[in-house]
Phi, psi and omega in degrees: 000146176201140162163177174207164178198209182299129188279067182227128179274154178292161179289170180303319180300321182285347182259011179235174179294156182293126178287154176290129181211148175253003181292139179287125180282149171241166177306326181282328183271339182291129177277113181252121179249132179247122177267110180112135180234032174274209182304310184293313184297315182289320181297314181289326177296317180298319179292320178296317181292335174280328186275337186247132173282129183054061184291152176245076187243130177239131176251128178252116187197128185274338192279156183252354181231153179241127180254132172282090190297325176301339179280350182296327176298319181286333171294315178298334178266005177078012181273316177253157171262167177308311188287344180289339187240016179231136181217165176281121185284351174305332182275355187242331175291135184303143181300329183281348181270146173269149185238124173252113187274066180215174173259152170272137180241340181214147170248138174231077187294334178291332178259002182055048178222156167238154178246133182264176183297338178268358183093001179292135176258121183246122181273157179212159167264324177224141184235134173244124183256116184210055184272004183079203180235180187242132176271124185250063176301332184291350178278356177256111184299139175083355185279328186305130179085357184242349177294128183097002175206177180058029178078007183256131183213171178197144177270004192274000160230158185295315180296322178291328177297321176300314179294326179302317179298317179298320180296315180293315184295331183261004182296133184251004180119166182116201180277124175244113185249132178240122189256165176214125187278183183269004182251164168300147181224168171294124177047097185296346179270347187301319180299329177281323181304311182291329179294317181291323176292323176297317179300318176299318180296317178300320180292318180296327181272358177077017182253358183296327181297336179258018186236151175236111183262131183232140171251107183255105186241144175287349181281176182269347182205178190288333181205153189277350183250124188309315188299335185255357180295310181299308179302320181287325175296324178293323175298312181296321177297315181300325182269358181058048177262127179280135175256129176243107183269157180056037176247110180253121179292123181239344184202147169237145177239083187302325181298325179260354187053058178235141174248132183251127182242141165272124183251125181255129177226147175264140175220159180271125177234105188069241179252009183242152171269129178234153179267134178243128181249131176229174176245144175230131179254123183237125176290148180224155168249331172225130179231112175265117187259126168254113186287156167302147181230156181205172167296153176305149183304321183292341173276314181306320186268007184262168175291355185270352186264153168300140181255354179203171177085183184295339180260017182307130179093337180274161183296133188270088179238158172292132186293340181261314185268342182065018174270142180298143186283342180247332185236101188292347177266015178238135176232164178214157175201167178088199189295339187282342188279146180267079177228154183279058178227143179297140186275101183219164174296327179295323176297317179298320181300328177275329182286323187303310180295332176296312181298315181299311179300313187288326178289323177291324176295321178294316179299321181285354180080016179284155181289153180297345176297339179274355183295145169278157186240136174272128185270359185089009181304136171208164179221139178229100177290099188276096176295124180248012179152168176298126179072022175221140183200140170258117183272084182285127175223132183201170181230197183302331181289344184081004180264146178300137175228070186295137176284334178253136183288077177213174176281107187282001177267359183266145173286137183217142171294322181298326177298323177298316180295323176300313182296314188278326186247312187285314186293319175300320179295318177301319182296303186290321191261346182233305185298310181288351176261002181076023184252353181210000000 
């Protein structure tokens, strides 16, 4: 979660449990509380404040700065600087929204309240849950205290992305390992993007001939969408990058510069296929770590999360309407929701208008038949090198749904320009303003 906004606390009524009332709510009278002020929270707040006259919207978010997270890969690749992708969010939360500069620690959906880190109970008529996800670096044994040194780096925080560029730029050769965990992550293409830019940098510095680049993924293949598997494998083949599948990073040994992976293999035992797990220790000179990720703990342990199945721990919403499956006055969007779509800013851009339309329809008492539906659209601008990019776009079907009438499986210079120049401008000047 991240953000800041107008420095105004909610009224006494908004800081208490919802009173019993039979009064018909209108969009202006309905108290809408948004948990999270990152990309999803600010985008949906901006759209609500444009759609409602005199809105009663409260954003709960502790952070004071907003990071353009898709830019962290480009910081790690030396294209952007730290300061290019961070801003004061006071300028981005809508003026009409109230800001509670705290974290949410508990949900009480039966009482229509949330509890903040200070113990404040904030009531709502409608709740939007959009706190993002949680980076679990602590699930990798031996990593604590070594990220950002000893050849270990990651693009998944802004400061670490800065260090990632220094690590790549100063690399002198040897084993360079880029990992991918067994959990859903922010932008499934990001671990490859930084790897391809690193490979270009090694070649430019003349050290690639002395280097062995590996992509060690817990997955079964290089990418989860069929249409892009072949093109990405061809990129990796061209670059002579070794792929190690079903390799999950579980431990680092910085003193020895060793990475420990749990390797999963299937074997036939009698008439059944069984999984066999072994360990493989690989020496490294550069280790790019993508941590396991999950919904924030306060979501996982709440009544709002899935309790079983592949989406266990993630927010329990309908994949099409984004309405909570148990509590109809709760909606969710962004990285926290348990739906089979890649977690990206592009997905949020499509989800936000769906949530706004459907929550206003609910307030107006309209039937769910009037709800708009989210198709699972997401986009992953797959950087395949400096000035090269595959603009992957797909939906729940797993089929490409390009916004531009071209073959979206091809590497293009124009895609690079979209990523570096067009998308940041769209983000800051349109998306966060509720205009795109």
